[in-house]
C-alpha positions in Angstrom: 127.7 99.7 62.4 125.3 98.4 65.7 122.8 96.9 63.2 125.3 95.1 60.7 126.9 94.0 63.8 124.3 92.5 65.2 122.8 91.2 61.7 126.1 89.3 61.3 126.8 87.9 64.8 123.2 86.8 64.3 124.0 85.0 61.3 126.9 82.8 62.7 124.9 81.5 65.4 127.7 82.4 68.0 128.8 80.2 70.3 129.9 83.5 73.0 130.7 86.7 72.9 133.5 87.7 75.1 135.1 91.2 76.1 138.6 91.7 77.0 141.5 94.0 76.9 142.4 95.7 73.6 144.4 93.4 71.5 146.2 94.8 68.4 148.3 91.9 67.9 147.6 88.2 67.3 149.8 87.4 70.5 148.1 90.1 72.3 144.6 89.1 71.4 145.1 85.4 72.4 146.7 86.6 75.9 143.9 88.7 76.5 141.4 85.8 75.8 143.0 83.0 78.0 143.2 86.1 80.8 139.6 86.6 80.7 139.2 82.8 81.3 136.2 82.1 80.0 137.1 81.6 76.3 136.2 78.3 75.0 138.8 75.9 75.2 141.1 75.1 71.9 140.3 78.1 70.3 141.8 79.4 67.3 141.9 83.2 66.1 140.7 84.2 62.4 142.3 86.9 60.9 141.0 89.4 58.2 143.5 90.9 56.0 142.9 93.7 52.9 145.2 93.7 50.2 145.3 96.6 47.5 146.1 95.3 44.3 148.1 97.2 41.8 144.9 98.6 39.3 146.2 98.9 36.2 148.0 95.7 35.8 145.5 93.5 37.7 142.6 91.7 36.8 141.2 91.9 40.3 141.4 95.9 40.7 139.1 95.8 44.0 140.5 95.5 47.5 141.1 91.6 48.6 139.9 90.6 51.0 141.4 87.7 52.7 139.7 85.3 56.0 142.0 83.0 56.9 143.3 81.1 60.7 146.0 82.8 62.2 148.5 80.2 61.8 147.6 79.9 58.2 150.3 81.4 55.5 148.5 83.9 53.6 151.6 85.0 50.7 150.4 87.6 48.9 151.9 86.9 45.8 150.9 82.9 46.0 147.1 84.4 46.5 147.9 87.1 43.6 148.8 84.3 41.1 145.6 82.2 42.2 143.0 84.8 41.9 144.7 87.6 38.8 145.7 90.4 41.4 149.4 91.6 40.9 151.6 93.1 43.4 149.3 92.7 46.3 150.2 95.1 49.1 148.3 95.3 52.5 145.7 98.2 52.4 146.8 101.4 54.4 144.2 102.5 57.3 142.2 105.2 55.4 141.0 102.1 52.8 139.7 100.3 55.9 137.7 103.1 56.8 136.6 103.9 53.6 135.5 100.3 52.6 134.5 98.8 56.7 134.5 102.1 58.7 137.2 99.9 61.1 140.8 99.9 61.7 143.0 97.2 61.5 142.8 95.9 64.8 138.9 95.5 64.8 138.6 94.5 61.2 136.5 91.2 61.3 134.6 88.8 58.3 131.4 89.7 60.0 132.1 93.4 58.4 131.0 91.9 55.0 127.5 92.6 53.8 125.7 92.4 50.8 127.0 95.9 49.9 130.7 95.5 50.7 131.2 91.9 49.4 130.0 93.4 45.7 132.6 96.0 46.1 135.7 93.5 47.3 137.1 90.2 46.2 136.9 87.7 48.9 139.5 85.0 49.8 138.3 82.2 52.1 140.8 79.6 53.5 139.3 76.4 53.0 140.6 75.0 56.0 138.1 77.1 57.8 134.8 74.9 56.7 136.3 71.8 58.1 137.8 73.1 61.4 136.3 71.8 64.9 137.9 74.1 67.2 135.8 77.3 68.2 137.5 80.2 65.6 137.6 83.9 67.7 136.6 86.6 65.2 137.1 90.3 66.4 133.5 91.9 66.9 133.9 95.3 65.3 136.5 96.6 68.5 139.7 95.4 69.4 138.2 94.5 72.6 135.3 92.2 71.8 135.7 88.5 70.4 132.9 86.4 69.1 133.3 82.4 68.9 131.6 81.0 66.0 132.2 77.5 64.0 133.8 76.9 61.1 130.8 76.1 59.3 129.0 78.6 60.4 131.4 81.3 59.5 131.4 79.3 55.7 127.6 79.7 55.5 127.8 83.2 56.1 130.4 84.4 53.7 129.1 82.2 50.7 125.3 83.4 51.6 126.6 86.7 50.0 127.9 85.2 47.1 125.6 86.4 43.7 125.8 85.8 40.0 128.4 88.5 39.6 130.4 87.9 42.9 132.1 84.7 44.3 134.1 83.9 46.5 137.2 82.6 45.9 138.1 79.3 48.5 141.7 78.4 48.5 143.3 75.3 50.2 146.7 77.3 51.3 148.5 74.0 51.8 147.8 73.5 47.8 150.5 75.0 45.4 150.2 76.9 42.7 150.9 74.9 39.0 154.3 75.3 37.8 157.6 76.8 38.6 156.1 80.1 39.7 153.9 77.9 42.0 156.7 76.4 43.8 158.4 80.1 44.2 155.4 81.2 45.7 154.6 78.1 47.6 158.6 78.0 49.3 158.5 81.0 51.7 155.1 79.8 53.0 156.2 76.4 54.0 159.6 77.7 55.2 157.6 80.6 57.0 155.0 77.4 58.2 157.7 75.6 59.1 159.7 78.1 61.3 156.5 78.9 62.9 156.6 75.1 63.9 160.0 75.6 65.1 159.2 77.9 67.0 157.2 76.2 69.3 158.6 74.2 72.4 157.8 71.2 72.9 155.8 70.4 76.1 155.0 74.2 76.1 152.0 73.5 78.7 154.7 72.6 81.1 157.7 75.1 80.0 157.7 79.1 81.0 156.9 80.3 77.1 156.2 78.4 74.4 158.0 80.2 71.8 161.3 80.2 70.8 163.0 83.7 70.9 165.1 83.5 68.2 161.9 82.5 65.9 158.9 84.3 67.1 160.5 87.3 68.7 157.4 89.3 69.2 155.6 86.2 71.0 158.4 85.4 72.8 158.5 88.8 74.4 155.0 89.3 75.1 154.9 85.7 76.5 158.2 86.3 79.4 156.2 89.7 80.2 152.9 87.7 81.0 154.6 84.7 82.1 156.8 86.6 84.5 154.2 88.8 86.0 155.5 92.0 85.0 152.6 93.8 83.7 148.9 92.9 82.7 146.7 94.5 79.8 144.7 97.3 80.8 141.4 98.7 79.6 142.4 101.6 77.5 144.5 100.3 74.7 148.0 100.9 74.8 148.2 101.0 78.2 149.4 98.6 80.8 149.6 97.5 84.0 152.9 97.4 86.1 153.1 94.8 88.7 155.3 94.6 91.4 157.7 92.6 89.9 158.5 95.0 87.1 157.6 98.1 89.0 160.7 96.9 91.8 162.9 97.4 88.8 161.9 101.0 88.2 162.0 101.4 92.0 165.4 100.3 91.9 166.7 102.3 89.1 165.0 105.3 90.8 167.4 104.9 94.1 170.0 104.7 92.2 169.7 107.4 90.1 168.5 109.6 92.8 171.4 109.3 95.1 173.6 110.0 92.1 171.7 113.1 90.9 171.3 114.6 94.3 175.6 114.6 94.5 175.3 117.1 91.4 172.8 119.3 93.1 169.5 118.3 91.8 166.2 118.4 93.8 163.2 116.6 93.1 159.7 118.6 92.1 156.3 117.9 90.9 154.7 120.1 88.2 151.1 119.5 87.1 150.2 116.7 84.4 147.9 119.5 82.4 149.6 122.3 80.1 147.3 124.7 78.8 146.9 124.9 75.1 148.3 128.6 75.0 151.6 127.4 76.5 152.0 124.3 74.8 152.2 126.0 71.5 154.1 128.8 72.5 156.7 126.6 71.1 156.2 125.3 67.4 158.9 123.5 67.0 159.7 122.2 70.5 156.1 120.7 69.8 155.9 119.7 66.3 157.0 116.3 67.0 154.6 115.4 69.5 151.7 117.1 68.3 150.2 114.1 66.4 150.4 112.6 69.9 149.2 115.3 72.7 145.9 114.1 74.3 143.8 116.6 74.8 140.8 117.2 77.8 138.2 118.9 76.3 135.1 118.3 78.8 134.6 118.5 82.3 131.3 116.6 83.4 128.6 117.6 80.8 130.5 120.6 79.8 133.0 121.8 77.4 136.0 123.2 78.1 136.5 126.7 77.2 140.4 126.1 76.4 141.0 122.6 75.5 143.6 121.0 77.9 146.8 119.3 77.3 148.0 115.9 79.3 152.0 116.9 79.1 154.2 114.8 76.6 156.5 116.4 78.2 157.2 119.4 80.7 159.2 122.3 79.1 156.5 124.4 78.5 154.8 123.7 81.6 157.9 124.8 83.7 159.8 127.0 81.7 157.3 130.1 82.4 157.9 129.3 86.4 161.5 129.1 85.8 161.2 132.7 84.2 159.3 133.8 87.7 161.7 132.3 89.8 165.4 133.0 88.1 165.8 136.9 89.1 169.8 137.2 89.7 173.1 135.1 88.7 172.8 133.9 92.1 170.0 131.6 91.5 171.5 129.6 88.8 172.0 127.1 88.4 168.6 125.8 89.1 168.4 122.4 89.0 164.9 120.4 89.2 163.8 116.8 88.4 160.7 115.4 88.2 159.4 111.3 88.5 156.1 111.2 87.0 154.5 109.9 83.8 153.7 111.4 80.2 151.3 110.5 77.5 151.8 110.5 74.0 148.8 109.0 72.2 151.0 106.6 70.0 149.5 105.2 66.6 151.8 102.6 66.0 151.9 99.0 67.5 152.2 99.5 71.2 154.7 97.6 72.8 154.6 96.9 76.6 157.8 99.1 78.1 158.9 100.0 74.4 156.3 102.1 72.8 153.0 102.7 75.6 150.5 105.5 75.2 151.3 106.1 79.1 155.0 105.7 80.7 156.9 106.5 83.6 159.9 108.4 83.6 162.2 111.0 85.1 163.0 114.3 83.5 165.5 116.4 84.4 165.3 120.5 83.7 168.0 122.8 84.8 169.3 126.0 84.0 173.0 127.5 83.7 174.9 130.7 83.3 177.1 129.7 80.9 177.3 127.3 78.2 180.7 125.3 79.5 178.7 124.2 82.5 175.2 123.2 81.1 177.7 121.0 78.3 179.3 119.4 81.3 175.9 118.4 83.1 175.1 117.0 79.7 177.7 114.5 79.7 177.5 113.8 83.6 173.8 113.0 82.9 174.4 110.9 80.0 177.2 109.1 82.2 174.7 108.0 84.7 172.7 106.5 82.1 174.8 104.6 80.8 175.6 103.3 84.5 172.2 102.3 85.0 172.1 100.2 82.0 175.4 98.8 82.6 176.2 98.5 86.0 172.5 98.3 87.6 171.0 96.0 84.5 173.7 94.5 82.5 173.2 96.1 79.1 175.9 97.2 77.5 175.2 100.9 75.8 177.1 103.3 73.3 177.5 106.7 74.2 177.3 109.2 71.3 175.5 112.7 69.8 172.3 112.8 67.5 172.4 114.0 64.2 170.6 116.9 63.5 168.0 115.0 62.0 167.4 112.9 65.5 167.8 115.3 68.0 165.4 116.6 70.3 163.1 118.8 68.5 163.9 122.6 69.6 167.4 121.6 71.1 170.7 122.8 70.2 172.0 119.0 70.3 170.9 115.5 71.6 173.4 112.9 73.2 172.3 109.4 73.8 172.9 106.1 74.7 172.5 103.4 72.3 171.6 100.0 73.0 171.1 97.0 70.8 169.1 93.8 70.5 170.9 90.8 69.1 168.2 88.8 68.7 166.4 91.2 65.9 169.4 93.4 65.0 167.9 96.6 65.7 169.2 99.4 68.1 167.2 101.0 70.8 167.8 104.2 72.0 168.3 104.0 76.1 168.2 107.5 77.5 168.6 111.2 76.1 170.3 113.7 77.4 170.2 117.3 75.9 171.3 120.8 75.4 168.8 123.2 74.6 171.2 126.1 74.7 169.4 129.8 74.9 166.4 128.5 72.4 163.6 128.1 75.4 165.0 131.3 77.0 164.8 133.8 74.9 162.1 136.7 75.1 160.0 135.2 72.1 159.9 132.2 74.4 159.9 132.0 78.2 162.2 135.0 78.6 164.7 134.0 81.3 167.8 135.9 82.0 169.6 137.5 84.7 172.2 140.4 84.3 175.3 139.7 83.5 177.9 139.3 86.2 180.8 140.4 84.1 178.9 143.4 83.0 180.6 146.6 85.1 177.6 148.6 84.7 175.4 145.9 85.6 173.2 146.7 82.9 173.9 143.9 80.3 171.5 140.7 80.5 172.2 137.6 79.5 169.6 134.4 78.9 170.5 131.1 80.7 171.5 128.2 79.3 169.2 124.9 79.8 169.3 121.2 79.7 167.0 118.7 79.6 167.4 114.9 80.1 165.0 112.1 80.5 165.5 108.2 81.2 161.7 105.9 81.1 160.7 102.7 81.8 161.8 101.5 78.6 165.2 100.2 80.7 162.9 97.3 81.6 161.8 96.4 77.9 165.6 96.3 76.8 167.1 94.4 79.9 164.3 91.6 79.1 165.3 91.6 75.5 168.9 91.4 76.0 169.2 88.9 78.9 166.1 86.8 78.5 165.9 83.0 77.0 163.6 80.4 76.1 162.9 79.6 79.7 161.9 83.3 80.5 163.1 86.3 82.4 166.7 86.4 83.4 167.3 89.3 86.2 170.4 91.0 86.6 170.8 90.7 90.5 171.7 94.0 91.8 167.5 94.8 90.0 165.9 91.6 91.7 163.2 91.8 93.7 163.7 88.2 94.7 167.9 87.4 94.2 167.7 84.1 95.7 164.9 81.7 96.1 165.0 78.7 98.6 163.1 75.7 97.4 163.1 72.5 100.0 163.8 69.3 97.9 163.6 65.2 98.3 160.4 65.2 100.4 158.3 62.3 99.2 155.7 60.5 100.9 158.2 58.6 103.1 159.4 61.5 104.7 158.6 62.0 108.2 156.3 65.5 109.3 159.5 66.1 111.5 162.5 65.9 109.1 159.8 67.7 106.2 159.5 70.3 109.4 163.5 70.7 109.8 163.6 71.1 105.8 162.0 74.2 105.9 162.8 75.4 109.0 166.5 75.7 107.5 165.5 77.0 104.4 163.3 80.0 106.3 166.6 80.6 108.5 168.7 80.7 106.0 167.0 83.0 103.8 166.5 85.3 106.8 170.0 85.1 108.0 170.8 86.2 104.3 168.0 89.2 104.0 170.3 90.7 107.4 173.2 90.2 105.3 171.9 92.5 102.5 170.7 89.9 99.8 167.2 89.5 98.9 166.2 86.1 99.6 162.7 84.2 100.1 162.5 80.6 100.5 159.4 78.4 98.9 157.6 76.5 101.4 154.3 76.0 99.3 152.2 73.0 99.7 150.4 71.7 97.2 153.4 72.4 94.6 156.1 70.5 93.5 159.7 70.7 93.3 159.8 71.4 89.6 156.8 73.2 89.2 158.7 76.0 91.7 161.9 75.4 90.2 159.9 76.6 86.4 158.1 79.1 88.0 161.2 81.1 89.5 162.9 80.7 86.4 160.6 81.9 84.1 160.3 84.9 86.5 164.2 85.0 86.4 165.7 84.8 90.1 168.9 85.5 90.0 169.7 82.1 92.4 168.0 79.4 93.1 169.7 77.5 96.5 167.6 73.7 96.6 168.2 71.8 100.3 167.1 68.4 100.8 167.5 65.5 103.2 170.8 64.9 102.1 171.7 68.5 102.0 171.1 68.6 105.9 173.3 65.8 106.4 175.8 67.0 104.4 175.3 70.7 105.7 174.9 72.3 102.1 172.9 73.8 99.6 173.1 72.9 95.6 172.7 76.3 94.0 171.6 76.6 90.8 172.2 79.8 88.6 169.2 81.5 86.3 172.0 83.1 83.8 174.3 79.9 82.5 172.0 76.9 84.6 175.0 75.8 86.4 174.8 74.0 89.8 177.3 73.4 92.9 177.3 73.5 95.9 177.8 75.8 99.2 178.7 74.7 102.0 176.0 76.4 104.6 178.6 77.4 107.0 180.3 79.6 104.0 176.8 80.7 102.2 177.1 84.5 104.2 179.8 85.2 102.1 179.6 82.8 99.2 176.1 83.7 98.1 176.7 87.7 98.0 180.4 86.8 96.2 178.2 84.8 93.2 175.4 87.0 92.5 178.2 89.7 92.0 179.8 86.6 89.7 176.3 86.6 87.7 175.7 90.7 87.3 179.7 90.8 85.3 179.0 87.6 83.4 175.9 88.9 82.2 177.0 92.0 81.2 180.3 90.4 79.6 178.5 88.1 77.5 176.2 91.0 76.0 178.8 93.1 76.0 180.6 90.6 73.0 177.6 89.9 71.9 176.4 93.9 71.2 180.4 94.3 69.9 180.7 91.6 67.5 177.3 93.0 66.0 178.7 96.3 64.8 180.1 96.3 61.5 182.4 98.9 60.1 181.6 99.0 56.4 183.6 101.4 54.2 181.3 101.1 50.8 177.5 100.9 50.4 177.9 97.6 48.8 178.3 96.3 52.5 175.7 98.3 54.3 172.2 96.7 53.5 173.9 92.4 53.5 174.9 93.7 56.9 172.3 94.9 58.5 170.4 91.8 56.8 172.6 89.8 59.0 170.6 91.4 61.9 174.0 94.1 62.9 174.7 97.8 62.9 176.5 99.2 61.0 179.7 102.0 62.0 179.9 104.0 58.2 182.0 107.4 57.5 179.5 109.9 56.9 179.0 113.7 55.6 176.5 114.8 58.2 174.0 115.9 56.0 170.0 115.5 56.4 169.7 114.8 52.7 172.1 111.8 53.1 170.6 110.4 55.8 167.1 110.6 54.4 168.9 108.8 51.1 170.5 106.2 53.5 167.0 105.5 55.1 165.3 104.8 51.9 167.4 103.3 49.9 168.5 100.9 52.8 164.7 99.9 53.1 164.3 99.1 49.8 166.9 96.7 49.3 166.0 95.3 52.7 165.0 91.4 53.0 161.2 91.1 53.2 160.0 92.1 56.4 156.6 91.2 58.4 154.5 93.8 58.2 154.0 94.3 61.4 157.7 94.7 61.9 159.4 98.1 62.3 161.1 99.9 59.2 163.4 98.1 57.3 165.0 101.1 56.8 168.5 102.2 59.0 168.7 105.8 60.6 171.1 107.2 62.1 171.8 105.4 66.1 174.3 108.0 67.1 178.0 109.5 66.4 179.8 107.7 68.9 182.0 109.8 71.5 184.8 107.5 71.1 185.7 107.5 67.3 188.8 105.6 68.1 187.8 102.6 68.4 186.8 102.5 65.1 189.9 103.2 63.5 191.5 106.3 62.3 189.1 108.8 59.7 192.1 109.8 57.2 191.4 113.5 55.4 189.8 112.7 52.3 187.8 109.8 53.4 184.0 110.0 51.3 180.8 109.3 52.9 179.6 105.2 52.0 176.6 106.7 50.8 177.0 110.4 49.1 180.7 110.7 48.4 181.1 113.8 50.1 183.7 114.0 52.5 183.2 112.4 55.6 183.0 114.2 59.0 183.0 111.3 61.6 181.8 107.7 62.1 178.4 107.3 62.5 176.1 104.0 64.0 173.2 103.3 61.7 170.9 100.7 61.7 167.0 99.8 62.1 165.9 100.7 65.4 162.6 100.4 67.6 
């Protein structure tokens, strides 16, 4: 492949080759190039898509390679009609490896050579040849980009043609003929119009540049970058948490630490490495993680005698030592928590905070003498998770228990708090608290037992009851998705590292140096007074930036409250307050500022939760028959249905709802609905009358259950 790369790059006369962080989506790719600073101005991305027609019905049985500008709408049905290929679907990863030796994030037009060209049907976007902008192509990896001229790329592809195999050059702005063409072109035009609608006018000046309600994935990435929350890292799927986001995690840590210590939990730390022998002791438990476990196999130039895993979770690392430390019922309960990172080598598209290969979390592991003690702690911890979301992040969640299919592998049962992202209509798991029962303490596992204190002979053993519970930096992603808007991040005051920003205003060329200093000094003075009163306040006195520029920056970073002070404000002994969540402006007397500002911040916190709670519950639809399930899901809701709690039925619901759903973007999560939770508060959905049947299969229903598409 190295020689092919060299030949191909030479053939298209690249402007430059640029190395950057791994890019696994067009948005990440563009952001990585822009962050590199040395990309040519005005560049465009080129996408390479591979489709597999249904061979039996198609005149084009070989894979179809489509090379187009990223902004070009490439409707599979419309392309198929033009070239005589039927029922085209995006090719699976194994086909890409078979034909090109590349994954989808490395795929490039440069992978076409005389050998691969003859085995494929190539479709080329006609607008590439006339493009005057530098075109960005992947250079065989997700982290290398080559910039070429459109005419050079077209010449390279055309140069591969033979008498038997020609390039299909298509003008994607022209429809096919007849009624079929109109129907094929309509979705493409609609999608193109939606992309145009997503762009925010004046996006160079505006924080985000795309609309949340139209291009949610692009919006989310832009918010995180523009708000200075993270940066891309040299290892794919890993991200740097910058102070603006890590401070939110610190706020959660501080609050949660205090609460669990009240419950008798102590913090500890166990090594990140787990031996293969120990990790594989509990096969049922580790089965769910096995594809994602990262292994260390070498140290320097020497192979390790036994591979060492990097923890995906810590049950198997910690419990051999619980067996060592617990010798008597007097050693119970044992309650330990650790704040650490875990590694799960995800192969799906990574999303910052939601799905990353390394993430931060806390994991609690406790051992108890009896099941009632364990059961109580499970619910106590879950309620703390609810409070993290609702009281700190102003995000509503619904507590409940997971189905048998969705519970933690190796556990007795799993409880959860389930959030909801209104813009996409998808549920999202917020945090889980598991009762492990005695599954891990049995002799065949870790043999954690004590003498039974109720046995008068003192000879009987009883195996301990265990729990584990965890909350991760996913909390931050959920908060961003729920509260952010088209101007950027919106932070709840309780987790904002800067709650109030003072910005001097009304300073012009005619403003005297004395008056300028007076305004700046007042901003500093008031910020200091608020800090002493417990408010995280800062003044922005930077030279060279206009007030408008500062307003925009602090808005996109989500600071809850802006206080403006100018010459007229000083004369009136007031400041003008501007709320980030609503944009509402109101004067505040300087004499009242130490009481008015904390009160206003609490109002903002409460209002953010109230709005989010109302929106969530407006999108929970109680459905009594199957015909209503998919339409409700397609309208961006979650559904609550009477359910039988049979795993076979659960699988069927996911398959049927996915099959019947409206078409999804190929990069979107699954369209099938899965069980989110069985809510603890069943009464909110009404009484489930005896004899009520399951909506999906007709068996007797047991409880109301939330189903939805999810992250």
